[in-house]
C-alpha positions in Angstrom: 85.8 90.9 137.0 85.3 91.5 132.9 88.6 91.1 130.2 89.0 93.0 127.5 91.7 91.7 124.4 92.4 94.7 122.1 94.4 93.3 119.3 96.4 95.7 116.7 97.0 94.8 112.8 100.0 92.9 112.4 102.7 93.1 110.1 105.3 90.3 108.3 108.3 90.0 106.1 109.9 87.0 104.7 111.8 86.4 108.3 109.9 88.0 111.2 106.0 88.0 112.1 104.8 91.1 114.2 101.9 91.1 116.4 100.6 93.4 119.2 97.8 94.8 121.6 96.6 95.7 124.9 94.7 93.3 127.9 92.8 95.2 130.4 90.0 95.3 132.6 86.6 95.8 130.9 85.4 98.6 131.2 81.7 97.7 129.2 79.1 98.9 129.1 80.7 102.2 128.4 82.7 101.0 125.5 83.2 103.6 122.6 80.6 103.4 119.5 80.0 104.9 116.9 76.3 105.3 117.7 76.4 107.0 120.6 76.0 110.7 120.7 76.7 114.4 122.8 76.7 113.4 126.3 77.0 109.4 125.9 80.2 109.7 123.6 81.9 112.2 125.6 81.6 110.0 128.5 83.1 106.4 126.2 85.8 109.0 125.0 87.0 109.7 129.0 86.9 106.2 129.7 89.1 105.3 126.6 91.6 107.2 128.8 90.4 105.4 132.4 91.0 101.9 132.1 93.2 99.2 134.0 95.7 97.1 132.2 96.3 93.9 133.4 100.7 92.9 133.5 101.5 89.3 133.6 98.4 87.6 131.8 99.9 85.1 129.3 98.9 85.7 125.8 98.8 83.1 122.6 98.8 83.6 119.4 97.7 81.4 116.9 98.7 82.0 113.1 98.7 79.0 110.5 100.5 76.3 112.5 102.4 78.6 114.7 101.1 79.0 118.3 103.3 81.3 120.9 102.6 82.3 124.3 103.9 85.3 125.8 103.2 87.9 128.5 102.0 91.2 129.0 104.3 94.5 130.4 103.6 96.1 133.3 101.0 98.5 131.0 99.2 95.7 129.5 100.9 96.1 126.1 102.0 92.3 124.2 103.9 92.3 121.3 105.2 88.5 119.3 107.9 89.4 117.6 109.1 85.7 116.1 110.5 84.3 113.2 108.3 83.3 110.8 109.6 82.2 106.6 105.9 80.0 106.2 105.5 81.1 102.4 102.0 83.2 102.6 99.9 84.4 99.6 100.1 88.8 99.5 97.4 90.0 100.9 95.8 90.6 104.7 95.7 86.9 106.5 93.8 86.7 109.8 95.4 85.7 113.7 93.7 84.5 117.0 94.9 85.4 120.7 93.9 84.0 123.1 94.1 84.5 126.8 92.8 83.5 130.4 92.7 85.2 134.0 91.9 82.6 136.4 88.3 81.2 135.0 87.7 84.3 132.7 89.2 83.3 129.0 89.2 85.4 125.7 89.6 84.9 122.6 89.6 88.2 119.3 91.1 87.2 116.0 92.4 90.8 113.7 94.9 90.8 110.5 98.3 90.3 109.6 99.9 92.7 106.4 102.1 90.3 104.2 102.9 92.8 101.6 102.7 92.7 98.0 105.7 93.3 95.6 105.9 96.8 95.1 108.2 99.9 94.8 106.7 102.3 97.6 105.9 102.3 101.2 103.5 104.9 102.2 104.1 106.6 106.1 101.6 109.2 107.2 100.8 111.1 110.2 97.0 111.5 111.2 96.1 114.3 113.0 95.8 117.5 111.2 97.3 115.1 108.2 94.5 114.1 107.0 92.2 113.9 110.3 90.9 117.5 110.7 91.8 118.0 114.6 93.4 121.3 115.5 96.4 120.0 117.0 97.7 123.2 117.8 95.0 124.5 119.8 94.8 122.4 122.5 91.3 123.4 123.9 89.3 122.8 120.7 91.1 119.4 119.5 89.5 118.2 123.0 86.5 120.3 122.3 86.4 118.3 119.1 87.2 115.0 120.3 84.3 115.2 123.1 81.5 116.3 121.0 82.3 114.6 117.7 82.0 111.2 117.4 83.6 109.2 115.0 81.3 109.9 111.9 81.1 113.7 112.5 85.0 114.2 112.3 86.1 115.5 108.4 88.9 114.8 106.1 90.8 117.2 104.5 89.3 117.8 100.8 90.9 115.4 98.5 93.4 114.0 100.9 91.2 110.7 100.1 91.7 110.8 96.4 96.0 111.2 97.0 96.5 108.0 99.2 94.0 105.9 97.1 96.3 107.2 94.6 99.3 106.5 96.3 97.6 102.7 96.9 98.1 101.5 94.0 101.2 104.2 92.5 103.7 101.2 90.7 101.4 98.5 91.0 100.4 96.4 87.7 97.2 94.7 89.7 94.3 96.3 90.4 94.6 93.7 93.1 97.7 94.9 94.2 98.5 97.6 96.4 101.2 99.4 98.6 101.8 99.0 102.4 100.3 102.1 104.4 101.5 102.4 108.0 99.9 105.1 110.3 101.9 106.6 112.7 100.8 108.8 115.5 101.3 110.9 119.0 97.5 109.5 119.2 97.7 107.0 121.6 96.9 103.6 122.2 93.4 104.5 123.9 92.0 105.8 120.1 92.9 102.8 117.8 89.4 102.1 117.7 88.4 105.5 116.9 91.1 106.0 114.4 90.5 102.3 112.5 86.8 103.3 112.2 87.3 106.5 110.8 89.5 105.0 108.2 87.3 102.8 107.2 84.7 105.2 107.0 86.2 107.7 104.0 87.5 105.2 102.6 91.4 105.8 103.4 93.7 103.1 102.4 93.9 99.8 104.5 96.6 100.6 107.4 98.7 99.2 109.8 98.2 101.8 113.1 101.1 102.2 115.3 100.2 104.8 118.6 101.6 106.2 121.5 101.7 104.3 124.7 98.9 103.5 126.6 97.5 106.0 128.7 95.0 105.4 131.9 94.8 108.1 134.2 91.4 110.9 133.2 94.4 113.5 133.5 96.2 112.9 130.8 93.2 112.7 128.2 94.3 116.2 128.8 97.4 115.8 127.6 96.9 113.3 124.8 98.2 113.8 120.9 101.2 115.8 123.2 104.4 115.4 124.6 107.5 113.8 123.5 107.3 112.8 119.6 110.4 110.9 119.2 108.5 107.0 120.2 107.5 108.2 116.1 110.8 108.7 115.2 111.3 105.3 116.4 108.1 103.4 115.0 108.9 104.8 111.3 112.4 103.5 111.7 111.6 100.3 112.5 109.1 100.0 109.9 112.1 101.1 106.9 114.2 98.8 108.6 111.5 96.0 108.3 110.9 96.7 105.2 114.6 97.9 103.6 113.4 97.3 100.1 111.7 99.7 99.2 110.9 103.6 98.7 108.9 105.5 101.1 106.6 108.3 100.7 106.2 110.3 104.6 103.5 112.0 105.0 102.9 114.8 108.3 101.9 118.7 108.7 103.6 121.4 110.5 101.5 121.5 113.7 103.9 119.9 115.8 107.4 117.7 114.9 106.5 116.0 111.5 109.1 118.1 109.6 111.9 117.8 112.5 111.7 113.7 112.5 111.3 113.1 108.7 114.6 115.2 108.7 116.3 112.7 111.4 115.1 110.0 108.8 116.1 111.1 105.5 119.6 111.3 107.6 119.6 108.3 108.3 117.8 106.5 105.0 119.2 108.5 102.5 118.4 105.9 100.1 114.6 105.1 100.8 112.6 108.1 101.1 111.3 109.9 97.6 109.0 112.5 99.1 107.8 114.2 101.8 104.7 115.9 102.5 104.1 119.0 104.8 100.4 119.9 105.4 100.6 123.6 106.3 97.3 123.8 109.1 97.7 127.6 109.7 98.1 130.7 107.5 101.2 131.3 106.6 103.9 129.3 106.1 106.9 128.7 108.7 109.6 129.6 108.5 111.6 127.1 110.3 109.5 124.3 108.3 110.6 125.7 105.0 114.1 125.4 106.2 114.3 122.1 107.6 112.2 120.6 103.4 115.0 122.6 101.5 117.4 121.0 103.5 115.6 117.6 103.1 116.0 118.7 99.1 119.6 118.5 99.4 119.4 114.9 100.1 117.8 114.3 96.5 114.4 113.9 98.3 111.4 115.9 96.5 109.5 117.9 99.2 106.2 119.9 98.9 104.6 122.8 102.1 101.1 122.5 100.6 97.5 123.9 101.8 95.3 121.7 99.8 95.6 118.0 98.9 95.1 118.9 95.1 98.3 120.4 95.6 99.8 117.1 96.5 98.0 115.3 94.1 99.6 116.9 91.6 103.1 117.2 92.4 103.1 113.3 93.3 102.4 113.4 89.4 104.8 115.7 88.4 107.5 113.8 90.1 106.4 110.3 88.9 104.9 109.0 91.8 101.5 109.0 90.5 100.2 108.9 87.0 
């Protein structure tokens, strides 16, 4: 048996550190690869949804002089949430995780974010917010996933310019940046795909939060669908973890983003500066317009937009970016 140890970008504040990942039986040699095309790419995507998580595997985190051990949960997921108050420079720091099953051992590394001092935190959905995904048409969405590798997928016009401007909004240094979080109803199975897509398109480096991992081929047919309340919980956790930041939230109208963001605004009335909702169909939806009007009464600036150049102009108008 071979092992796969998948790590995700972690984050910390002045008191606590969070690192997570999955352990499962390896499905090599059919791992996802940007070089795969056609049928080989389609099989790689399908194999992402036929993994075998390993429960109760011992996992050890190594970060500077901190070493902590835990075990994986039923779905192979592990999360270290531990006290951590060591002074660190702002930016990204490497961490290491080790695990072993019998005589098989594995070591992987990834990064933890220590945010720069900043005014803003940016939380963005992924599908149909910056990555064109056709979420409202499940058959088209699945076809695109299977037929187009990450280097053939597209972003919306000007979305990268908007996100890059948001990343430096209010910062005095060229090196400093606002913290970005990508929170989506896509499953953890697609993490490597999303991470590579963001890198290829020069989107701001972000902590990525996804939905519970799937293990059956039939789950692929439901990818990104079902209950979206996990997004609400993850966004709530981020804002609670960094309560001194003012947040900009970006989403779209293809699923539940406007309603989730309305709930967030009601719970954190002092933390949300602006909400951006992308229009994904020919006409704006009346119920989304009503939700945004209600958020405006909570002193939150909103924009329901088709093209990202309008979002850029709006961010300038309300003083978020210069």
